[in-house]
N, C-alpha and C positions, 0 to 999 in steps of 0.2 A: 504493500500499500503506500503510495505517494506520499513523504512526509513524515511515515511512520518512524520513531526512533528505534533502531537496530545495533545494540550492543557488538562490538567485536573483540575478542577473547584470544590473543596468542597466549595459547595454551601449554606448549611444551618446554617453557623456562621456567620451573619444570614441570613436568606432567601431571602430579598431585596438587602443586600449587595451581596450578591451572582450574582442575577441577574443583578447588577449595574457592576460589576466587567465583565460579559458575555458582555452587552453594548458597554463598554468603550474597550473593545478588540476589538470588529466590528470596531468602531472609531478609533482606533489606526492602523487600516488594509488599507494597498491602495490597495483599490479593484475597479472593475468599474460595475462588473458582480458576480455574485453569486460564480461559481466557484472559485474566487479569493480571498475570505475568507479561512481563517486557520479552520481546523478539531479541535473544541470543544467538550468534554464530561464532562460534571457537572452531579453533585449529588447532591442535597438536600435534606438530613434526618435528620434534627433537633431535632429529639426527642432523641436519643441515645448519645448527645454529651452536658453533662452538661454546664450550662456558667461559659466561661471563667475566668469572673470578677469574681462570686461564688467561685470558686475555688481558686483563689488567696487570696480572702480575708477568707477563712477558713470557708464559710458558707456551700460548702460542701466536702467530704471528694473523691470523686471520680475524678482523674485526667482526664481532658477531651483529652488529649493525645493519650487514648488508642483507644477509638472510630473514632477522626480524623484518626489517622494511620489505620486504619482498611477500614475508606473510601480510604483513598489513594490508598490502596494495590486495592480496587475494581476498581480504577480508572484507576491503572496500567492493571489490569487482561485486564479491556476496551482496553486497546490499547495506555492508555496516556503515552508521552514521558518525558513532562514537566508540572509543576504540580503549585498550587498556593492555599494557604490559605487565603479568603478574612476576615479576622479577625484581628486586630491591637493585641488582647488582646492573642490569639492564639499566637504569638511570643515571651512572654514571655519565661525568662528561663526556669523555672518550669515546662513548658509545651512543647515547643517546641525543648525543649534540648531530651526530651521520646520522641516524632514524630521524631525525625532523628536517636537515639537510635533504636526505631522497624524498621525501614526501613532498617538500617545497617543489624539489626539481620538477619533479612530475605534475603538479600542480592537484596535488590530492587534496579534495574536498575533506576528508576524515580529520576528526577532532581527537586529538591524540591525549588523555590526560597523564598528567605527571605525578606518581605516586608519592615523592616526599612531599611536591608543595599541597596537593592534597593531606596529607599527614600535619603539615603546616597549620593548617586550616582548622582542623579539626582541634587540635591542640589551643589553640586561640582561643575556639568558641567553647571547648566541651570544659578544658581542662587549664583557664584564664590564670589560675594563679599557681600552676606549675612553672618555675623558671628552669630549672634542674633536669636536662632531661639523658635518660639513658639511653643506648642505643645496641640491642644485642643483635647481631648481622654475619655475614663474609667475611672471609678477610675482605674479599675484593671492595665489598662496601664500605671495610672498613679501613683502608689505605686509601680510597679516594674519596673519602671525607664526604659523603654523597649528603646524609643525611645535615653534617656542618651547614653546606651552601644554602639548603632551605631554612632551617632553623635559628641560624646564628643572627641573620638580618632581621628576624624578628625579636633580637634582644633575650634569647635563650640558650642558656649554656649546656653547652651538650658533653655530655659521659660515656665513657667508651672501657671496656675493660684492658688492660695492661696489655703488652704485644705479647708476652707468652702465654696469657690465660686465653688471648684469641686466637693462639696458633694450635696450641695445645688443647685446648679445652671444647670452646663453642665452636671453632671451624669444622672439627673433625665430628662434632654432634650433627653436623647439616650434610657433610661429605664421605664422613668413614664409611668404607665398600660395606662393612658387617653391622653397625649398628647406627649408620645416619641417617637422617630423615628422608634424603635423596634418592638412599639406596632401599629403605622398607617403605615407607610412604605412612609410617605410623610411628606413634612416639614411643619406643623402646626405653626402657629403665633406662641405659646407661645414657641416652642421648637428653632423657629429661632431668638425669641428675645432672648433665655438664650444663645444661642450660642453666638451672636453677641458680647452680655453682656461680655463674654469668651473672646471675638478677643478685644474687643475694650481695656481690663486691659492686654492684652498680649502685644498690642501695647504701651500702656503705659508705660511700661517695659523695652521699646526700639526694640521689636520683629521686625525685618528686614524680616522676612518670617513667616508664621505661617501654621505648617504642620494640616491639618483635619487628624488624626490622629486615628479615629475611623470610618470603613467603612459603618457608616450611616449617617457621619456628612456630606458629600458632597450631599446628598439627599437635604439638608437643607440650605449648604451654597454653591450654584452652581456657583458665582461667580470666575474667575480666581485671581483677586484684590479685596481689598475694603481699599478705602483710600490711595490707591498707595502702601500698603503691599500686596507680592504676597501671596496667597492662595496656599498650596501645597496639591492636592489632591492625598491620599497616593493609592488609589484606582485607580486612571490614571496610575502611575507610575507602579504601578505593573502589569496595561494590558500591558501598554508599552514594560516593561522587556519582561513578555511572547510573545509577538508579534516578537518582537528583539534578540530572544534567538534561538539559540547560538550566541553569540556576537565573532567574531572575533577576537581572540587574547585574551579570556578569561575573565572571571572576578574578 
């Protein structure tokens, strides 16, 4: 139907995170029957997209921006009008800026939401008294300081685990081939314990809220808060933004 909002999802970054975003789009939609739900087109084609952290850490020379952009074009041709990439690390400037450039070069009419900007808006609106914000993420997002670029201009202080804990505890909880969230798709006890260790370190630093800054982390930390500290599920924030787009008055 002409004029209908159709949501596009690049679902293979990673596949479990793509499914999680689609589920949260449904949960964030006010609906009483099937027909009340929004149209969603998802593509889950992970093989052509190199790992985003590997690219940022120099382990691969192929920028994942190009295959991600191609999948966005596929979604647009299928009818998508607004889209999102459920991968925090894909929003690092060396990747996301190329995606934007590719869309502009092709004169794409697709609106692509930016996860970190949506999270920053959410924190300002829902947690106005929280000034010290912790982030749990992949090492790619950690090194690229993706959340710092969105939060610090808003006057928020970003807190992260130390380098040793990030690389030996947090990142393996996501990537380990035996117990990591990407491999298992569920909260293994070891992955959840590792992430709770990271959360405790951020809380000790004085975090007033903690962003689950990898789209696999909400698979393990499903609470809305721990010990009185709110957990900000970036995937849910993105789902809500997709459901609410366009916002009256612009963004």
